[in-house]
PyMOL Python script that loads the backbone (N, CA, C, O; Angstrom):
from pymol import cmd

cmd.read_pdbstr("""\
ATOM      1  N   MET A   1      60.560-211.706  39.730  1.00  0.00           N
ATOM      2  CA  MET A   1      60.138-210.352  40.049  1.00  0.00           C
ATOM      3  C   MET A   1      60.238-209.518  38.786  1.00  0.00           C
ATOM      4  O   MET A   1      61.263-209.519  38.104  1.00  0.00           O
ATOM      5  N   GLN A   2      59.179-208.817  38.489  1.00  0.00           N
ATOM      6  CA  GLN A   2      59.177-207.945  37.316  1.00  0.00           C
ATOM      7  C   GLN A   2      59.802-206.606  37.671  1.00  0.00           C
ATOM      8  O   GLN A   2      59.763-206.181  38.826  1.00  0.00           O
ATOM      9  N   LYS A   3      60.373-205.948  36.684  1.00  0.00           N
ATOM     10  CA  LYS A   3      60.986-204.639  36.893  1.00  0.00           C
ATOM     11  C   LYS A   3      60.351-203.626  35.964  1.00  0.00           C
ATOM     12  O   LYS A   3      59.897-203.966  34.872  1.00  0.00           O
ATOM     13  N   ALA A   4      60.323-202.371  36.410  1.00  0.00           N
ATOM     14  CA  ALA A   4      59.798-201.274  35.595  1.00  0.00           C
ATOM     15  C   ALA A   4      60.865-200.192  35.529  1.00  0.00           C
ATOM     16  O   ALA A   4      61.748-200.131  36.384  1.00  0.00           O
ATOM     17  N   SER A   5      60.784-199.348  34.522  1.00  0.00           N
ATOM     18  CA  SER A   5      61.736-198.249  34.354  1.00  0.00           C
ATOM     19  C   SER A   5      61.118-196.946  34.838  1.00  0.00           C
ATOM     20  O   SER A   5      59.937-196.683  34.614  1.00  0.00           O
ATOM     21  N   ILE A   6      61.933-196.133  35.507  1.00  0.00           N
ATOM     22  CA  ILE A   6      61.515-194.804  35.945  1.00  0.00           C
ATOM     23  C   ILE A   6      62.269-193.796  35.094  1.00  0.00           C
ATOM     24  O   ILE A   6      63.477-193.921  34.892  1.00  0.00           O
ATOM     25  N   PHE A   7      61.552-192.797  34.596  1.00  0.00           N
ATOM     26  CA  PHE A   7      62.206-191.774  33.786  1.00  0.00           C
ATOM     27  C   PHE A   7      61.552-190.425  34.033  1.00  0.00           C
ATOM     28  O   PHE A   7      60.455-190.346  34.586  1.00  0.00           O
ATOM     29  N   LYS A   8      62.235-189.365  33.617  1.00  0.00           N
ATOM     30  CA  LYS A   8      61.720-188.000  33.754  1.00  0.00           C
ATOM     31  C   LYS A   8      60.914-187.635  32.521  1.00  0.00           C
ATOM     32  O   LYS A   8      61.324-187.913  31.394  1.00  0.00           O
ATOM     33  N   ASN A   9      59.766-187.011  32.742  1.00  0.00           N
ATOM     34  CA  ASN A   9      58.918-186.504  31.675  1.00  0.00           C
ATOM     35  C   ASN A   9      58.625-185.053  32.042  1.00  0.00           C
ATOM     36  O   ASN A   9      57.747-184.775  32.859  1.00  0.00           O
ATOM     37  N   ASN A  10      59.369-184.132  31.433  1.00  0.00           N
ATOM     38  CA  ASN A  10      59.378-182.723  31.862  1.00  0.00           C
ATOM     39  C   ASN A  10      59.847-182.680  33.307  1.00  0.00           C
ATOM     40  O   ASN A  10      60.968-183.102  33.593  1.00  0.00           O
ATOM     41  N   ARG A  11      59.029-182.185  34.227  1.00  0.00           N
ATOM     42  CA  ARG A  11      59.446-182.130  35.637  1.00  0.00           C
ATOM     43  C   ARG A  11      58.811-183.237  36.475  1.00  0.00           C
ATOM     44  O   ARG A  11      58.932-183.232  37.700  1.00  0.00           O
ATOM     45  N   ASN A  12      58.146-184.171  35.836  1.00  0.00           N
ATOM     46  CA  ASN A  12      57.496-185.279  36.534  1.00  0.00           C
ATOM     47  C   ASN A  12      58.273-186.565  36.334  1.00  0.00           C
ATOM     48  O   ASN A  12      59.035-186.708  35.379  1.00  0.00           O
ATOM     49  N   GLN A  13      58.067-187.497  37.249  1.00  0.00           N
ATOM     50  CA  GLN A  13      58.594-188.841  37.057  1.00  0.00           C
ATOM     51  C   GLN A  13      57.490-189.683  36.432  1.00  0.00           C
ATOM     52  O   GLN A  13      56.308-189.473  36.707  1.00  0.00           O
ATOM     53  N   ALA A  14      57.873-190.619  35.606  1.00  0.00           N
ATOM     54  CA  ALA A  14      56.928-191.548  34.996  1.00  0.00           C
ATOM     55  C   ALA A  14      57.489-192.958  35.139  1.00  0.00           C
ATOM     56  O   ALA A  14      58.699-193.152  35.260  1.00  0.00           O
ATOM     57  N   ILE A  15      56.604-193.921  35.123  1.00  0.00           N
ATOM     58  CA  ILE A  15      57.007-195.321  35.240  1.00  0.00           C
ATOM     59  C   ILE A  15      56.551-196.052  33.991  1.00  0.00           C
ATOM     60  O   ILE A  15      55.389-195.957  33.596  1.00  0.00           O
ATOM     61  N   ARG A  16      57.458-196.772  33.379  1.00  0.00           N
ATOM     62  CA  ARG A  16      57.123-197.596  32.210  1.00  0.00           C
ATOM     63  C   ARG A  16      56.994-199.033  32.703  1.00  0.00           C
ATOM     64  O   ARG A  16      57.984-199.683  33.037  1.00  0.00           O
ATOM     65  N   LEU A  17      55.744-199.517  32.742  1.00  0.00           N
ATOM     66  CA  LEU A  17      55.483-200.877  33.210  1.00  0.00           C
ATOM     67  C   LEU A  17      55.682-201.872  32.078  1.00  0.00           C
ATOM     68  O   LEU A  17      55.358-201.572  30.929  1.00  0.00           O
ATOM     69  N   PRO A  18      56.213-203.055  32.385  1.00  0.00           N
ATOM     70  CA  PRO A  18      56.293-204.076  31.344  1.00  0.00           C
ATOM     71  C   PRO A  18      54.875-204.525  30.969  1.00  0.00           C
ATOM     72  O   PRO A  18      53.955-204.416  31.780  1.00  0.00           O
ATOM     73  N   GLN A  19      54.703-205.017  29.772  1.00  0.00           N
ATOM     74  CA  GLN A  19      53.380-205.427  29.286  1.00  0.00           C
ATOM     75  C   GLN A  19      52.718-206.421  30.239  1.00  0.00           C
ATOM     76  O   GLN A  19      51.505-206.369  30.443  1.00  0.00           O
ATOM     77  N   SER A  20      53.500-207.319  30.819  1.00  0.00           N
ATOM     78  CA  SER A  20      52.940-208.336  31.714  1.00  0.00           C
ATOM     79  C   SER A  20      52.415-207.746  33.022  1.00  0.00           C
ATOM     80  O   SER A  20      51.664-208.411  33.735  1.00  0.00           O
ATOM     81  N   ALA A  21      52.799-206.506  33.350  1.00  0.00           N
ATOM     82  CA  ALA A  21      52.338-205.848  34.577  1.00  0.00           C
ATOM     83  C   ALA A  21      51.409-204.675  34.280  1.00  0.00           C
ATOM     84  O   ALA A  21      51.047-203.925  35.187  1.00  0.00           O
ATOM     85  N   ALA A  22      51.025-204.514  33.023  1.00  0.00           N
ATOM     86  CA  ALA A  22      50.202-203.366  32.625  1.00  0.00           C
ATOM     87  C   ALA A  22      48.815-203.428  33.260  1.00  0.00           C
ATOM     88  O   ALA A  22      48.259-204.506  33.473  1.00  0.00           O
ATOM     89  N   PHE A  23      48.269-202.247  33.559  1.00  0.00           N
ATOM     90  CA  PHE A  23      46.897-202.162  34.032  1.00  0.00           C
ATOM     91  C   PHE A  23      45.966-202.441  32.857  1.00  0.00           C
ATOM     92  O   PHE A  23      46.354-202.237  31.706  1.00  0.00           O
ATOM     93  N   PRO A  24      44.740-202.905  33.125  1.00  0.00           N
ATOM     94  CA  PRO A  24      43.768-203.073  32.041  1.00  0.00           C
ATOM     95  C   PRO A  24      43.503-201.736  31.350  1.00  0.00           C
ATOM     96  O   PRO A  24      43.645-200.679  31.966  1.00  0.00           O
ATOM     97  N   GLU A  25      43.126-201.779  30.094  1.00  0.00           N
ATOM     98  CA  GLU A  25      42.926-200.574  29.283  1.00  0.00           C
ATOM     99  C   GLU A  25      41.935-199.586  29.890  1.00  0.00           C
ATOM    100  O   GLU A  25      42.093-198.378  29.715  1.00  0.00           O
ATOM    101  N   HIS A  26      40.915-200.075  30.600  1.00  0.00           N
ATOM    102  CA  HIS A  26      39.886-199.171  31.127  1.00  0.00           C
ATOM    103  C   HIS A  26      40.365-198.350  32.327  1.00  0.00           C
ATOM    104  O   HIS A  26      39.700-197.387  32.707  1.00  0.00           O
ATOM    105  N   ILE A  27      41.487-198.704  32.923  1.00  0.00           N
ATOM    106  CA  ILE A  27      42.004-197.957  34.073  1.00  0.00           C
ATOM    107  C   ILE A  27      42.848-196.800  33.560  1.00  0.00           C
ATOM    108  O   ILE A  27      43.872-196.998  32.906  1.00  0.00           O
ATOM    109  N   LYS A  28      42.397-195.590  33.870  1.00  0.00           N
ATOM    110  CA  LYS A  28      43.060-194.382  33.371  1.00  0.00           C
ATOM    111  C   LYS A  28      43.816-193.632  34.463  1.00  0.00           C
ATOM    112  O   LYS A  28      44.715-192.849  34.155  1.00  0.00           O
ATOM    113  N   GLN A  29      43.468-193.856  35.744  1.00  0.00           N
ATOM    114  CA  GLN A  29      44.152-193.185  36.845  1.00  0.00           C
ATOM    115  C   GLN A  29      44.356-194.164  37.992  1.00  0.00           C
ATOM    116  O   GLN A  29      43.581-195.102  38.178  1.00  0.00           O
ATOM    117  N   VAL A  30      45.423-193.923  38.759  1.00  0.00           N
ATOM    118  CA  VAL A  30      45.715-194.748  39.923  1.00  0.00           C
ATOM    119  C   VAL A  30      45.972-193.857  41.128  1.00  0.00           C
ATOM    120  O   VAL A  30      46.363-192.697  40.993  1.00  0.00           O
ATOM    121  N   GLU A  31      45.744-194.424  42.314  1.00  0.00           N
ATOM    122  CA  GLU A  31      46.134-193.768  43.555  1.00  0.00           C
ATOM    123  C   GLU A  31      47.553-194.221  43.865  1.00  0.00           C
ATOM    124  O   GLU A  31      47.932-195.348  43.547  1.00  0.00           O
ATOM    125  N   VAL A  32      48.326-193.356  44.480  1.00  0.00           N
ATOM    126  CA  VAL A  32      49.694-193.692  44.853  1.00  0.00           C
ATOM    127  C   VAL A  32      49.783-193.660  46.369  1.00  0.00           C
ATOM    128  O   VAL A  32      49.538-192.625  46.989  1.00  0.00           O
ATOM    129  N   VAL A  33      50.134-194.796  46.969  1.00  0.00           N
ATOM    130  CA  VAL A  33      50.344-194.890  48.409  1.00  0.00           C
ATOM    131  C   VAL A  33      51.848-194.897  48.626  1.00  0.00           C
ATOM    132  O   VAL A  33      52.554-195.741  48.075  1.00  0.00           O
ATOM    133  N   CYS A  34      52.344-193.953  49.432  1.00  0.00           N
ATOM    134  CA  CYS A  34      53.778-193.836  49.703  1.00  0.00           C
ATOM    135  C   CYS A  34      54.075-194.334  51.110  1.00  0.00           C
ATOM    136  O   CYS A  34      53.501-193.847  52.084  1.00  0.00           O
ATOM    137  N   ILE A  35      54.971-195.304  51.209  1.00  0.00           N
ATOM    138  CA  ILE A  35      55.435-195.820  52.493  1.00  0.00           C
ATOM    139  C   ILE A  35      56.954-195.853  52.408  1.00  0.00           C
ATOM    140  O   ILE A  35      57.525-196.776  51.827  1.00  0.00           O
ATOM    141  N   GLY A  36      57.612-194.848  52.985  1.00  0.00           N
ATOM    142  CA  GLY A  36      59.062-194.732  52.846  1.00  0.00           C
ATOM    143  C   GLY A  36      59.423-194.587  51.379  1.00  0.00           C
ATOM    144  O   GLY A  36      58.882-193.723  50.689  1.00  0.00           O
ATOM    145  N   ASN A  37      60.339-195.429  50.890  1.00  0.00           N
ATOM    146  CA  ASN A  37      60.722-195.407  49.475  1.00  0.00           C
ATOM    147  C   ASN A  37      59.831-196.299  48.610  1.00  0.00           C
ATOM    148  O   ASN A  37      60.043-196.396  47.401  1.00  0.00           O
ATOM    149  N   THR A  38      58.848-196.943  49.212  1.00  0.00           N
ATOM    150  CA  THR A  38      57.949-197.842  48.487  1.00  0.00           C
ATOM    151  C   THR A  38      56.756-197.074  47.939  1.00  0.00           C
ATOM    152  O   THR A  38      56.229-196.185  48.608  1.00  0.00           O
ATOM    153  N   ARG A  39      56.328-197.410  46.728  1.00  0.00           N
ATOM    154  CA  ARG A  39      55.149-196.819  46.101  1.00  0.00           C
ATOM    155  C   ARG A  39      54.226-197.947  45.678  1.00  0.00           C
ATOM    156  O   ARG A  39      54.651-198.903  45.029  1.00  0.00           O
ATOM    157  N   ILE A  40      52.955-197.828  46.052  1.00  0.00           N
ATOM    158  CA  ILE A  40      51.953-198.816  45.672  1.00  0.00           C
ATOM    159  C   ILE A  40      50.933-198.122  44.786  1.00  0.00           C
ATOM    160  O   ILE A  40      50.328-197.132  45.198  1.00  0.00           O
ATOM    161  N   LEU A  41      50.734-198.626  43.580  1.00  0.00           N
ATOM    162  CA  LEU A  41      49.782-198.057  42.629  1.00  0.00           C
ATOM    163  C   LEU A  41      48.512-198.905  42.640  1.00  0.00           C
ATOM    164  O   LEU A  41      48.563-200.120  42.449  1.00  0.00           O
ATOM    165  N   THR A  42      47.375-198.249  42.865  1.00  0.00           N
ATOM    166  CA  THR A  42      46.087-198.934  42.922  1.00  0.00           C
ATOM    167  C   THR A  42      45.080-198.176  42.076  1.00  0.00           C
ATOM    168  O   THR A  42      45.020-196.950  42.165  1.00  0.00           O
ATOM    169  N   PRO A  43      44.283-198.860  41.255  1.00  0.00           N
ATOM    170  CA  PRO A  43      43.255-198.143  40.498  1.00  0.00           C
ATOM    171  C   PRO A  43      42.380-197.313  41.434  1.00  0.00           C
ATOM    172  O   PRO A  43      42.000-197.779  42.509  1.00  0.00           O
ATOM    173  N   ILE A  44      42.062-196.094  41.032  1.00  0.00           N
ATOM    174  CA  ILE A  44      41.267-195.198  41.874  1.00  0.00           C
ATOM    175  C   ILE A  44      39.955-195.873  42.243  1.00  0.00           C
ATOM    176  O   ILE A  44      39.262-196.436  41.396  1.00  0.00           O
ATOM    177  N   GLY A  45      39.632-195.803  43.533  1.00  0.00           N
ATOM    178  CA  GLY A  45      38.390-196.361  44.036  1.00  0.00           C
ATOM    179  C   GLY A  45      38.413-197.846  44.307  1.00  0.00           C
ATOM    180  O   GLY A  45      37.395-198.401  44.721  1.00  0.00           O
ATOM    181  N   GLU A  46      39.537-198.514  44.090  1.00  0.00           N
ATOM    182  CA  GLU A  46      39.602-199.964  44.281  1.00  0.00           C
ATOM    183  C   GLU A  46      40.537-200.382  45.411  1.00  0.00           C
ATOM    184  O   GLU A  46      40.766-201.574  45.614  1.00  0.00           O
ATOM    185  N   ARG A  47      41.075-199.419  46.144  1.00  0.00           N
ATOM    186  CA  ARG A  47      42.050-199.768  47.177  1.00  0.00           C
ATOM    187  C   ARG A  47      41.455-200.717  48.211  1.00  0.00           C
ATOM    188  O   ARG A  47      42.071-201.730  48.541  1.00  0.00           O
ATOM    189  N   TRP A  48      40.276-200.409  48.724  1.00  0.00           N
ATOM    190  CA  TRP A  48      39.689-201.244  49.772  1.00  0.00           C
ATOM    191  C   TRP A  48      39.202-202.574  49.215  1.00  0.00           C
ATOM    192  O   TRP A  48      39.207-203.576  49.931  1.00  0.00           O
ATOM    193  N   GLN A  49      38.786-202.605  47.966  1.00  0.00           N
ATOM    194  CA  GLN A  49      38.384-203.874  47.358  1.00  0.00           C
ATOM    195  C   GLN A  49      39.574-204.824  47.304  1.00  0.00           C
ATOM    196  O   GLN A  49      39.435-206.026  47.531  1.00  0.00           O
ATOM    197  N   THR A  50      40.741-204.272  47.000  1.00  0.00           N
ATOM    198  CA  THR A  50      41.955-205.088  46.940  1.00  0.00           C
ATOM    199  C   THR A  50      42.291-205.640  48.318  1.00  0.00           C
ATOM    200  O   THR A  50      42.594-206.825  48.455  1.00  0.00           O
ATOM    201  N   TRP A  51      42.241-204.794  49.336  1.00  0.00           N
ATOM    202  CA  TRP A  51      42.555-205.245  50.693  1.00  0.00           C
ATOM    203  C   TRP A  51      41.540-206.274  51.174  1.00  0.00           C
ATOM    204  O   TRP A  51      41.906-207.210  51.885  1.00  0.00           O
ATOM    205  N   ALA A  52      40.272-206.118  50.801  1.00  0.00           N
ATOM    206  CA  ALA A  52      39.241-207.066  51.218  1.00  0.00           C
ATOM    207  C   ALA A  52      39.512-208.455  50.655  1.00  0.00           C
ATOM    208  O   ALA A  52      39.147-209.452  51.279  1.00  0.00           O
ATOM    209  N   LYS A  53      40.138-208.539  49.498  1.00  0.00           N
ATOM    210  CA  LYS A  53      40.443-209.824  48.870  1.00  0.00           C
ATOM    211  C   LYS A  53      41.695-210.470  49.459  1.00  0.00           C
ATOM    212  O   LYS A  53      41.901-211.672  49.289  1.00  0.00           O
ATOM    213  N   MET A  54      42.516-209.712  50.133  1.00  0.00           N
ATOM    214  CA  MET A  54      43.802-210.214  50.619  1.00  0.00           C
ATOM    215  C   MET A  54      43.703-211.431  51.538  1.00  0.00           C
ATOM    216  O   MET A  54      44.447-212.387  51.321  1.00  0.00           O
ATOM    217  N   PRO A  55      42.828-211.457  52.557  1.00  0.00           N
ATOM    218  CA  PRO A  55      42.838-212.608  53.466  1.00  0.00           C
ATOM    219  C   PRO A  55      42.684-213.946  52.755  1.00  0.00           C
ATOM    220  O   PRO A  55      43.285-214.934  53.177  1.00  0.00           O
ATOM    221  N   SER A  56      41.904-213.999  51.699  1.00  0.00           N
ATOM    222  CA  SER A  56      41.727-215.260  50.983  1.00  0.00           C
ATOM    223  C   SER A  56      43.012-215.674  50.262  1.00  0.00           C
ATOM    224  O   SER A  56      43.166-216.837  49.889  1.00  0.00           O
ATOM    225  N   GLN A  57      43.923-214.738  50.067  1.00  0.00           N
ATOM    226  CA  GLN A  57      45.171-215.047  49.383  1.00  0.00           C
ATOM    227  C   GLN A  57      46.267-215.466  50.362  1.00  0.00           C
ATOM    228  O   GLN A  57      47.312-215.963  49.942  1.00  0.00           O
ATOM    229  N   LEU A  58      46.039-215.271  51.658  1.00  0.00           N
ATOM    230  CA  LEU A  58      47.030-215.646  52.656  1.00  0.00           C
ATOM    231  C   LEU A  58      46.879-217.119  53.000  1.00  0.00           C
ATOM    232  O   LEU A  58      45.766-217.643  53.037  1.00  0.00           O
ATOM    233  N   THR A  59      47.989-217.776  53.248  1.00  0.00           N
ATOM    234  CA  THR A  59      47.944-219.183  53.634  1.00  0.00           C
ATOM    235  C   THR A  59      47.719-219.298  55.130  1.00  0.00           C
ATOM    236  O   THR A  59      47.954-218.343  55.871  1.00  0.00           O
ATOM    237  N   ASP A  60      47.266-220.462  55.580  1.00  0.00           N
ATOM    238  CA  ASP A  60      46.974-220.671  56.997  1.00  0.00           C
ATOM    239  C   ASP A  60      48.211-220.533  57.874  1.00  0.00           C
ATOM    240  O   ASP A  60      48.090-220.189  59.050  1.00  0.00           O
ATOM    241  N   ASP A  61      49.396-220.792  57.331  1.00  0.00           N
ATOM    242  CA  ASP A  61      50.620-220.714  58.118  1.00  0.00           C
ATOM    243  C   ASP A  61      51.305-219.353  58.003  1.00  0.00           C
ATOM    244  O   ASP A  61      52.479-219.215  58.346  1.00  0.00           O
ATOM    245  N   CYS A  62      50.581-218.362  57.526  1.00  0.00           N
ATOM    246  CA  CYS A  62      51.151-217.037  57.281  1.00  0.00           C
ATOM    247  C   CYS A  62      51.854-216.465  58.510  1.00  0.00           C
ATOM    248  O   CYS A  62      52.942-215.903  58.387  1.00  0.00           O
ATOM    249  N   PHE A  63      51.256-216.598  59.687  1.00  0.00           N
ATOM    250  CA  PHE A  63      51.830-216.001  60.890  1.00  0.00           C
ATOM    251  C   PHE A  63      52.373-217.047  61.865  1.00  0.00           C
ATOM    252  O   PHE A  63      52.557-216.749  63.045  1.00  0.00           O
ATOM    253  N   MET A  64      52.627-218.242  61.400  1.00  0.00           N
ATOM    254  CA  MET A  64      53.117-219.298  62.285  1.00  0.00           C
ATOM    255  C   MET A  64      54.461-218.937  62.913  1.00  0.00           C
ATOM    256  O   MET A  64      54.712-219.291  64.064  1.00  0.00           O
ATOM    257  N   GLU A  65      55.310-218.254  62.195  1.00  0.00           N
ATOM    258  CA  GLU A  65      56.642-217.913  62.682  1.00  0.00           C
ATOM    259  C   GLU A  65      56.667-216.592  63.441  1.00  0.00           C
ATOM    260  O   GLU A  65      57.734-216.141  63.858  1.00  0.00           O
ATOM    261  N   ARG A  66      55.522-215.974  63.623  1.00  0.00           N
ATOM    262  CA  ARG A  66      55.458-214.661  64.256  1.00  0.00           C
ATOM    263  C   ARG A  66      55.822-214.762  65.733  1.00  0.00           C
ATOM    264  O   ARG A  66      55.263-215.578  66.466  1.00  0.00           O
ATOM    265  N   GLU A  67      56.767-213.924  66.165  1.00  0.00           N
ATOM    266  CA  GLU A  67      57.190-213.924  67.561  1.00  0.00           C
ATOM    267  C   GLU A  67      56.193-213.149  68.403  1.00  0.00           C
ATOM    268  O   GLU A  67      55.819-212.028  68.058  1.00  0.00           O
ATOM    269  N   GLN A  68      55.764-213.742  69.503  1.00  0.00           N
ATOM    270  CA  GLN A  68      54.824-213.111  70.417  1.00  0.00           C
ATOM    271  C   GLN A  68      55.492-212.961  71.779  1.00  0.00           C
ATOM    272  O   GLN A  68      56.246-213.839  72.198  1.00  0.00           O
ATOM    273  N   PRO A  69      55.223-211.852  72.476  1.00  0.00           N
ATOM    274  CA  PRO A  69      55.784-211.711  73.822  1.00  0.00           C
ATOM    275  C   PRO A  69      55.106-212.694  74.774  1.00  0.00           C
ATOM    276  O   PRO A  69      54.005-213.177  74.510  1.00  0.00           O
ATOM    277  N   VAL A  70      55.784-212.977  75.883  1.00  0.00           N
ATOM    278  CA  VAL A  70      55.223-213.857  76.902  1.00  0.00           C
ATOM    279  C   VAL A  70      53.991-213.174  77.486  1.00  0.00           C
ATOM    280  O   VAL A  70      53.989-211.963  77.705  1.00  0.00           O
ATOM    281  N   GLU A  71      52.948-213.957  77.736  1.00  0.00           N
ATOM    282  CA  GLU A  71      51.720-213.392  78.279  1.00  0.00           C
ATOM    283  C   GLU A  71      51.993-212.787  79.654  1.00  0.00           C
ATOM    284  O   GLU A  71      52.646-213.405  80.495  1.00  0.00           O
ATOM    285  N   GLN A  72      51.490-211.581  79.872  1.00  0.00           N
ATOM    286  CA  GLN A  72      51.731-210.864  81.121  1.00  0.00           C
ATOM    287  C   GLN A  72      50.551-211.028  82.069  1.00  0.00           C
ATOM    288  O   GLN A  72      49.393-211.005  81.653  1.00  0.00           O
ATOM    289  N   GLU A  73      50.867-211.194  83.362  1.00  0.00           N
ATOM    290  CA  GLU A  73      49.802-211.198  84.365  1.00  0.00           C
ATOM    291  C   GLU A  73      49.634-209.771  84.846  1.00  0.00           C
ATOM    292  O   GLU A  73      50.610-209.095  85.171  1.00  0.00           O
ATOM    293  N   ARG A  74      48.390-209.318  84.890  1.00  0.00           N
ATOM    294  CA  ARG A  74      48.109-207.945  85.304  1.00  0.00           C
ATOM    295  C   ARG A  74      47.061-207.933  86.405  1.00  0.00           C
ATOM    296  O   ARG A  74      46.248-208.847  86.540  1.00  0.00           O
ATOM    297  N   GLU A  75      47.113-206.859  87.186  1.00  0.00           N
ATOM    298  CA  GLU A  75      46.108-206.691  88.230  1.00  0.00           C
ATOM    299  C   GLU A  75      44.750-206.433  87.612  1.00  0.00           C
ATOM    300  O   GLU A  75      44.650-205.802  86.559  1.00  0.00           O
ATOM    301  N   GLY A  76      43.710-206.915  88.258  1.00  0.00           N
ATOM    302  CA  GLY A  76      42.359-206.626  87.799  1.00  0.00           C
ATOM    303  C   GLY A  76      41.964-205.209  88.200  1.00  0.00           C
ATOM    304  O   GLY A  76      42.651-204.565  88.993  1.00  0.00           O
ATOM    305  N   PHE A  77      40.870-204.738  87.655  1.00  0.00           N
ATOM    306  CA  PHE A  77      40.398-203.387  87.981  1.00  0.00           C
ATOM    307  C   PHE A  77      39.692-203.345  89.300  1.00  0.00           C
ATOM    308  O   PHE A  77      39.234-202.283  89.721  1.00  0.00           O
TER     309      PHE A  77
END
""", "prot")
cmd.dss("prot")
cmd.show_as("cartoon", "prot")
cmd.util.cbc("prot")
cmd.orient("prot")
């Protein structure tokens, strides 16, 4: 797992990424997605392209261990 440093720059926070995790030179801005204490940085305009590529990166056994509730019988309409 790679680590990055967080530091103060005037009144803003900045992140110093290691060279191995650096964005390509042509990327000048990123979107920040906040989920609790987690931050996800994505090049502007590429968020959905990244998500579209995700299924091909998942293995077939990705959800094999997923717990499912017992199937419920329900009245028809």
